[in-house]
TORDRENNU-802788 format. One record per residue: residue number from 1; x, y, z of N, C-alpha, C in turn. Coordinates in nm, 4 decimals, padded with zeros to 6 digits. Last residue first. Layout:
% TORDRENNU-802788
(site NUM (X Y Z) (X Y Z) (X Y Z)),
...
***
This chain:
% TORDRENNU-802788
(site 79 (-07.8113 00.7084 -03.5161) (-07.9571 00.7123 -03.5312) (-08.0025 00.8455 -03.5812)),
(site 78 (-07.5275 00.5424 -03.6477) (-07.5845 00.6596 -03.5821) (-07.7343 00.6634 -03.6073)),
(site 77 (-07.3698 00.2327 -03.5887) (-07.4621 00.3145 -03.6706) (-07.5217 00.4288 -03.5888)),
(site 76 (-07.0367 00.1913 -03.5406) (-07.1636 00.2005 -03.4691) (-07.2560 00.2867 -03.5517)),
(site 75 (-06.7887 -00.0276 -03.6352) (-06.8677 00.0883 -03.6715) (-07.0021 00.0815 -03.5994)),
(site 74 (-06.5162 -00.1162 -03.4360) (-06.6459 -00.1525 -03.4915) (-06.7221 -00.0251 -03.5234)),
(site 73 (-06.1729 -00.1764 -03.4710) (-06.2792 -00.0841 -03.4374) (-06.4078 -00.1285 -03.5065)),
(site 72 (-05.9744 -00.4212 -03.3264) (-06.0452 -00.3759 -03.4464) (-06.1606 -00.2848 -03.4035)),
(site 71 (-05.6746 -00.3848 -03.1574) (-05.8195 -00.3978 -03.1496) (-05.8829 -00.3443 -03.2766)),
(site 70 (-05.3888 -00.5656 -03.2421) (-05.4569 -00.4375 -03.2350) (-05.6076 -00.4615 -03.2333)),
(site 69 (-05.1306 -00.7394 -03.1031) (-05.2661 -00.7491 -03.1558) (-05.3354 -00.6156 -03.1346)),
(site 68 (-04.7932 -00.6884 -03.2076) (-04.8982 -00.6771 -03.1068) (-05.0345 -00.6814 -03.1737)),
(site 67 (-04.5994 -00.6902 -03.4040) (-04.6613 -00.8169 -03.3675) (-04.7720 -00.8042 -03.2643)),
(site 66 (-04.5079 -00.4283 -03.4366) (-04.5630 -00.5001 -03.5514) (-04.6416 -00.6236 -03.5101)),
(site 65 (-04.4109 -00.3718 -03.1818) (-04.5217 -00.2930 -03.2354) (-04.5879 -00.3644 -03.3528)),
(site 64 (-04.2011 -00.5514 -03.1617) (-04.3142 -00.5631 -03.0695) (-04.4350 -00.4868 -03.1213)),
(site 63 (-04.0343 -00.4464 -03.3621) (-04.0915 -00.5804 -03.3775) (-04.2096 -00.6020 -03.2834)),
(site 62 (-03.9708 -00.1996 -03.2449) (-04.0409 -00.2030 -03.3734) (-04.1063 -00.3392 -03.3939)),
(site 61 (-03.8351 -00.2851 -03.0147) (-03.9575 -00.2078 -03.0018) (-04.0382 -00.2083 -03.1311)),
(site 60 (-03.6135 -00.4138 -03.1338) (-03.7077 -00.4898 -03.0510) (-03.8395 -00.4161 -03.0367)),
(site 59 (-03.4853 -00.1999 -03.2534) (-03.5388 -00.3069 -03.3380) (-03.6416 -00.3882 -03.2597)),
(site 58 (-03.4104 -00.0587 -03.0208) (-03.5014 00.0010 -03.1178) (-03.5646 -00.1026 -03.2089)),
(site 57 (-03.2328 -00.2425 -02.9089) (-03.3539 -00.2058 -02.8357) (-03.4567 -00.1428 -02.9289)),
(site 56 (-03.0341 -00.2398 -03.1007) (-03.1101 -00.3629 -03.0785) (-03.2381 -00.3361 -03.0005)),
(site 55 (-02.9434 00.0244 -03.0638) (-03.0054 -00.0135 -03.1913) (-03.0847 -00.1433 -03.1777)),
(site 54 (-02.8417 00.0131 -02.8028) (-02.9543 00.1020 -02.8316) (-03.0209 00.0665 -02.9644)),
(site 53 (-02.6338 -00.1769 -02.8363) (-02.7430 -00.2008 -02.7426) (-02.8637 -00.1141 -02.7764)),
(site 52 (-02.4685 -00.0456 -03.0188) (-02.5305 -00.1725 -03.0556) (-02.6492 -00.2021 -02.9653)),
(site 51 (-02.3859 00.1718 -02.8648) (-02.4626 00.1943 -02.9875) (-02.5357 00.0678 -03.0313)),
(site 50 (-02.2457 00.0346 -02.6638) (-02.3604 00.1190 -02.6285) (-02.4476 00.1457 -02.7512)),
(site 49 (-02.0442 -00.0883 -02.8138) (-02.1405 -00.1713 -02.7411) (-02.2638 -00.0894 -02.7045)),
(site 48 (-01.9052 00.1390 -02.9048) (-01.9675 00.0467 -03.0003) (-02.0732 -00.0385 -02.9314)),
(site 47 (-01.8129 00.2478 -02.6617) (-01.9037 00.3249 -02.7464) (-01.9768 00.2332 -02.8438)),
(site 46 (-01.6417 00.0434 -02.5774) (-01.7562 00.0808 -02.4940) (-01.8588 00.1574 -02.5760)),
(site 45 (-01.4532 00.0518 -02.7810) (-01.5353 -00.0679 -02.7653) (-01.6582 -00.0383 -02.6795)),
(site 44 (-01.3329 00.2982 -02.7309) (-01.4077 00.2797 -02.8553) (-01.4996 00.1579 -02.8458)),
(site 43 (-01.2088 00.2311 -02.4899) (-01.3113 00.3352 -02.4915) (-01.3970 00.3236 -02.6172)),
(site 42 (-01.0247 00.0423 -02.5857) (-01.1266 00.0030 -02.4886) (-01.2411 00.1028 -02.4831)),
(site 41 (-00.8673 00.2058 -02.7457) (-00.9442 00.0986 -02.8079) (-01.0530 00.0470 -02.7135)),
(site 40 (-00.7565 00.3715 -02.5439) (-00.8379 00.4290 -02.6502) (-00.9244 00.3223 -02.7164)),
(site 39 (-00.6122 00.1828 -02.3948) (-00.7201 00.2579 -02.3311) (-00.8138 00.3165 -02.4354)),
(site 38 (-00.4271 00.1031 -02.5939) (-00.5212 00.0060 -02.5387) (-00.6374 00.0750 -02.4677)),
(site 37 (-00.2885 00.3430 -02.6304) (-00.3637 00.2864 -02.7423) (-00.4655 00.1861 -02.6914)),
(site 36 (-00.1696 00.3646 -02.3808) (-00.2637 00.4673 -02.4250) (-00.3493 00.4153 -02.5390)),
(site 35 (00.0037 00.1492 -02.3892) (-00.1048 00.1484 -02.2928) (-00.2116 00.2515 -02.3296)),
(site 34 (00.1824 00.2363 -02.5825) (00.1028 00.1163 -02.6066) (-00.0166 00.1081 -02.5134)),
(site 33 (00.2894 00.4572 -02.4459) (00.2186 00.4767 -02.5730) (00.1310 00.3558 -02.6041)),
(site 32 (00.4209 00.3501 -02.2298) (00.3013 00.4289 -02.2032) (00.2217 00.4505 -02.3310)),
(site 31 (00.5340 00.0115 -02.2546) (00.5447 00.1534 -02.2867) (00.4128 00.2238 -02.2610)),
(site 30 (00.5255 -00.2593 -02.2169) (00.5469 -00.1760 -02.1009) (00.5546 -00.0278 -02.1313)),
(site 29 (00.4626 -00.4982 -02.3655) (00.3937 -00.3706 -02.3846) (00.4071 -00.2776 -02.2672)),
(site 28 (00.4589 -00.7977 -02.1594) (00.4922 -00.7223 -02.2813) (00.4138 -00.5910 -02.2872)),
(site 27 (00.5685 -00.8222 -01.8163) (00.4649 -00.8327 -01.9179) (00.5054 -00.7548 -02.0428)),
(site 26 (00.7268 -00.8072 -01.5929) (00.7721 -00.8888 -01.7044) (00.6676 -00.9086 -01.8117)),
(site 25 (00.6727 -00.6326 -01.3949) (00.6132 -00.7650 -01.3829) (00.6553 -00.8588 -01.4960)),
(site 24 (00.7982 -00.4061 -01.4864) (00.8448 -00.4659 -01.3615) (00.7916 -00.6078 -01.3427)),
(site 23 (00.6451 -00.3524 -01.7112) (00.7863 -00.3853 -01.7282) (00.8418 -00.4515 -01.6021)),
(site 22 (00.3938 -00.2882 -01.5981) (00.4100 -00.4066 -01.6836) (00.5552 -00.4486 -01.7027)),
(site 21 (00.4731 -00.0484 -01.4407) (00.4193 -00.1715 -01.3835) (00.4358 -00.2944 -01.4713)),
(site 20 (00.5445 00.1858 -01.5659) (00.6514 00.0951 -01.5256) (00.6020 -00.0380 -01.4698)),
(site 19 (00.3044 00.3148 -01.6436) (00.4222 00.3196 -01.7286) (00.5236 00.2112 -01.6947)),
(site 18 (00.1197 00.2701 -01.4430) (00.0845 00.2346 -01.5798) (00.2077 00.2286 -01.6695)),
(site 17 (00.2569 00.3714 -01.2233) (00.2197 00.2294 -01.2245) (00.1854 00.1842 -01.3662)),
(site 16 (00.2737 00.6387 -01.3016) (00.3956 00.5607 -01.2813) (00.3664 00.4117 -01.2838)),
(site 15 (00.0015 00.7066 -01.3057) (00.0802 00.7137 -01.4291) (00.2098 00.6341 -01.4167)),
(site 14 (-00.0577 00.6689 -01.0316) (-00.1277 00.5920 -01.1340) (-00.0497 00.5917 -01.2655)),
(site 13 (00.1103 00.8591 -00.9130) (00.1289 00.7168 -00.8805) (00.0606 00.6283 -00.9846)),
(site 12 (-00.0008 01.0925 -01.0181) (00.1380 01.0590 -01.0497) (00.1649 00.9110 -01.0221)),
(site 11 (-00.2533 01.0766 -00.8964) (-00.2405 01.0765 -01.0417) (-00.0998 01.0388 -01.0852)),
(site 10 (-00.1850 01.0939 -00.6260) (-00.2543 00.9744 -00.6750) (-00.2433 00.9645 -00.8269)),
(site 9 (-00.0734 01.3502 -00.6187) (00.0103 01.2339 -00.5861) (-00.0532 01.1048 -00.6362)),
(site 8 (-00.3001 01.4998 -00.6818) (-00.1820 01.5051 -00.7680) (-00.0917 01.3843 -00.7439)),
(site 7 (-00.4653 01.4412 -00.4632) (-00.5070 01.4046 -00.5989) (-00.3883 01.4028 -00.6944)),
(site 6 (-00.3068 01.5562 -00.2593) (-00.3383 01.4139 -00.2553) (-00.3813 01.3639 -00.3933)),
(site 5 (-00.3100 01.8231 -00.3317) (-00.1817 01.7521 -00.3313) (-00.2029 01.6011 -00.3298)),
(site 4 (-00.5814 01.8725 -00.2928) (-00.5239 01.8879 -00.4261) (-00.3904 01.8153 -00.4361)),
(site 3 (-00.6032 01.8410 -00.0165) (-00.6744 01.7489 -00.1048) (-00.6182 01.7554 -00.2472)),
(site 2 (-00.4557 02.0582 00.0747) (-00.4120 01.9233 00.1079) (-00.4763 01.8195 00.0153)),
(site 1 (-00.6077 02.2663 -00.0157) (-00.4720 02.2531 -00.0632) (-00.4212 02.1100 -00.0422)),
***
């Protein structure tokens, strides 16, 4: 019970800091709606970077496969 109250208080403090912190510091965009949009855009940026990283890794693997030297097989005559 005590831990749940601590989490609730921490969440309320975080939301209050996010809503009123920029306005108290004199920064633009002190509304919670604007901050929500920035969080959403940041989350989208993380997804885009992860997709870009995985696609570049796939391209790298394909290029390594194309450029690696393959052993030529020799035919061995059967007796």
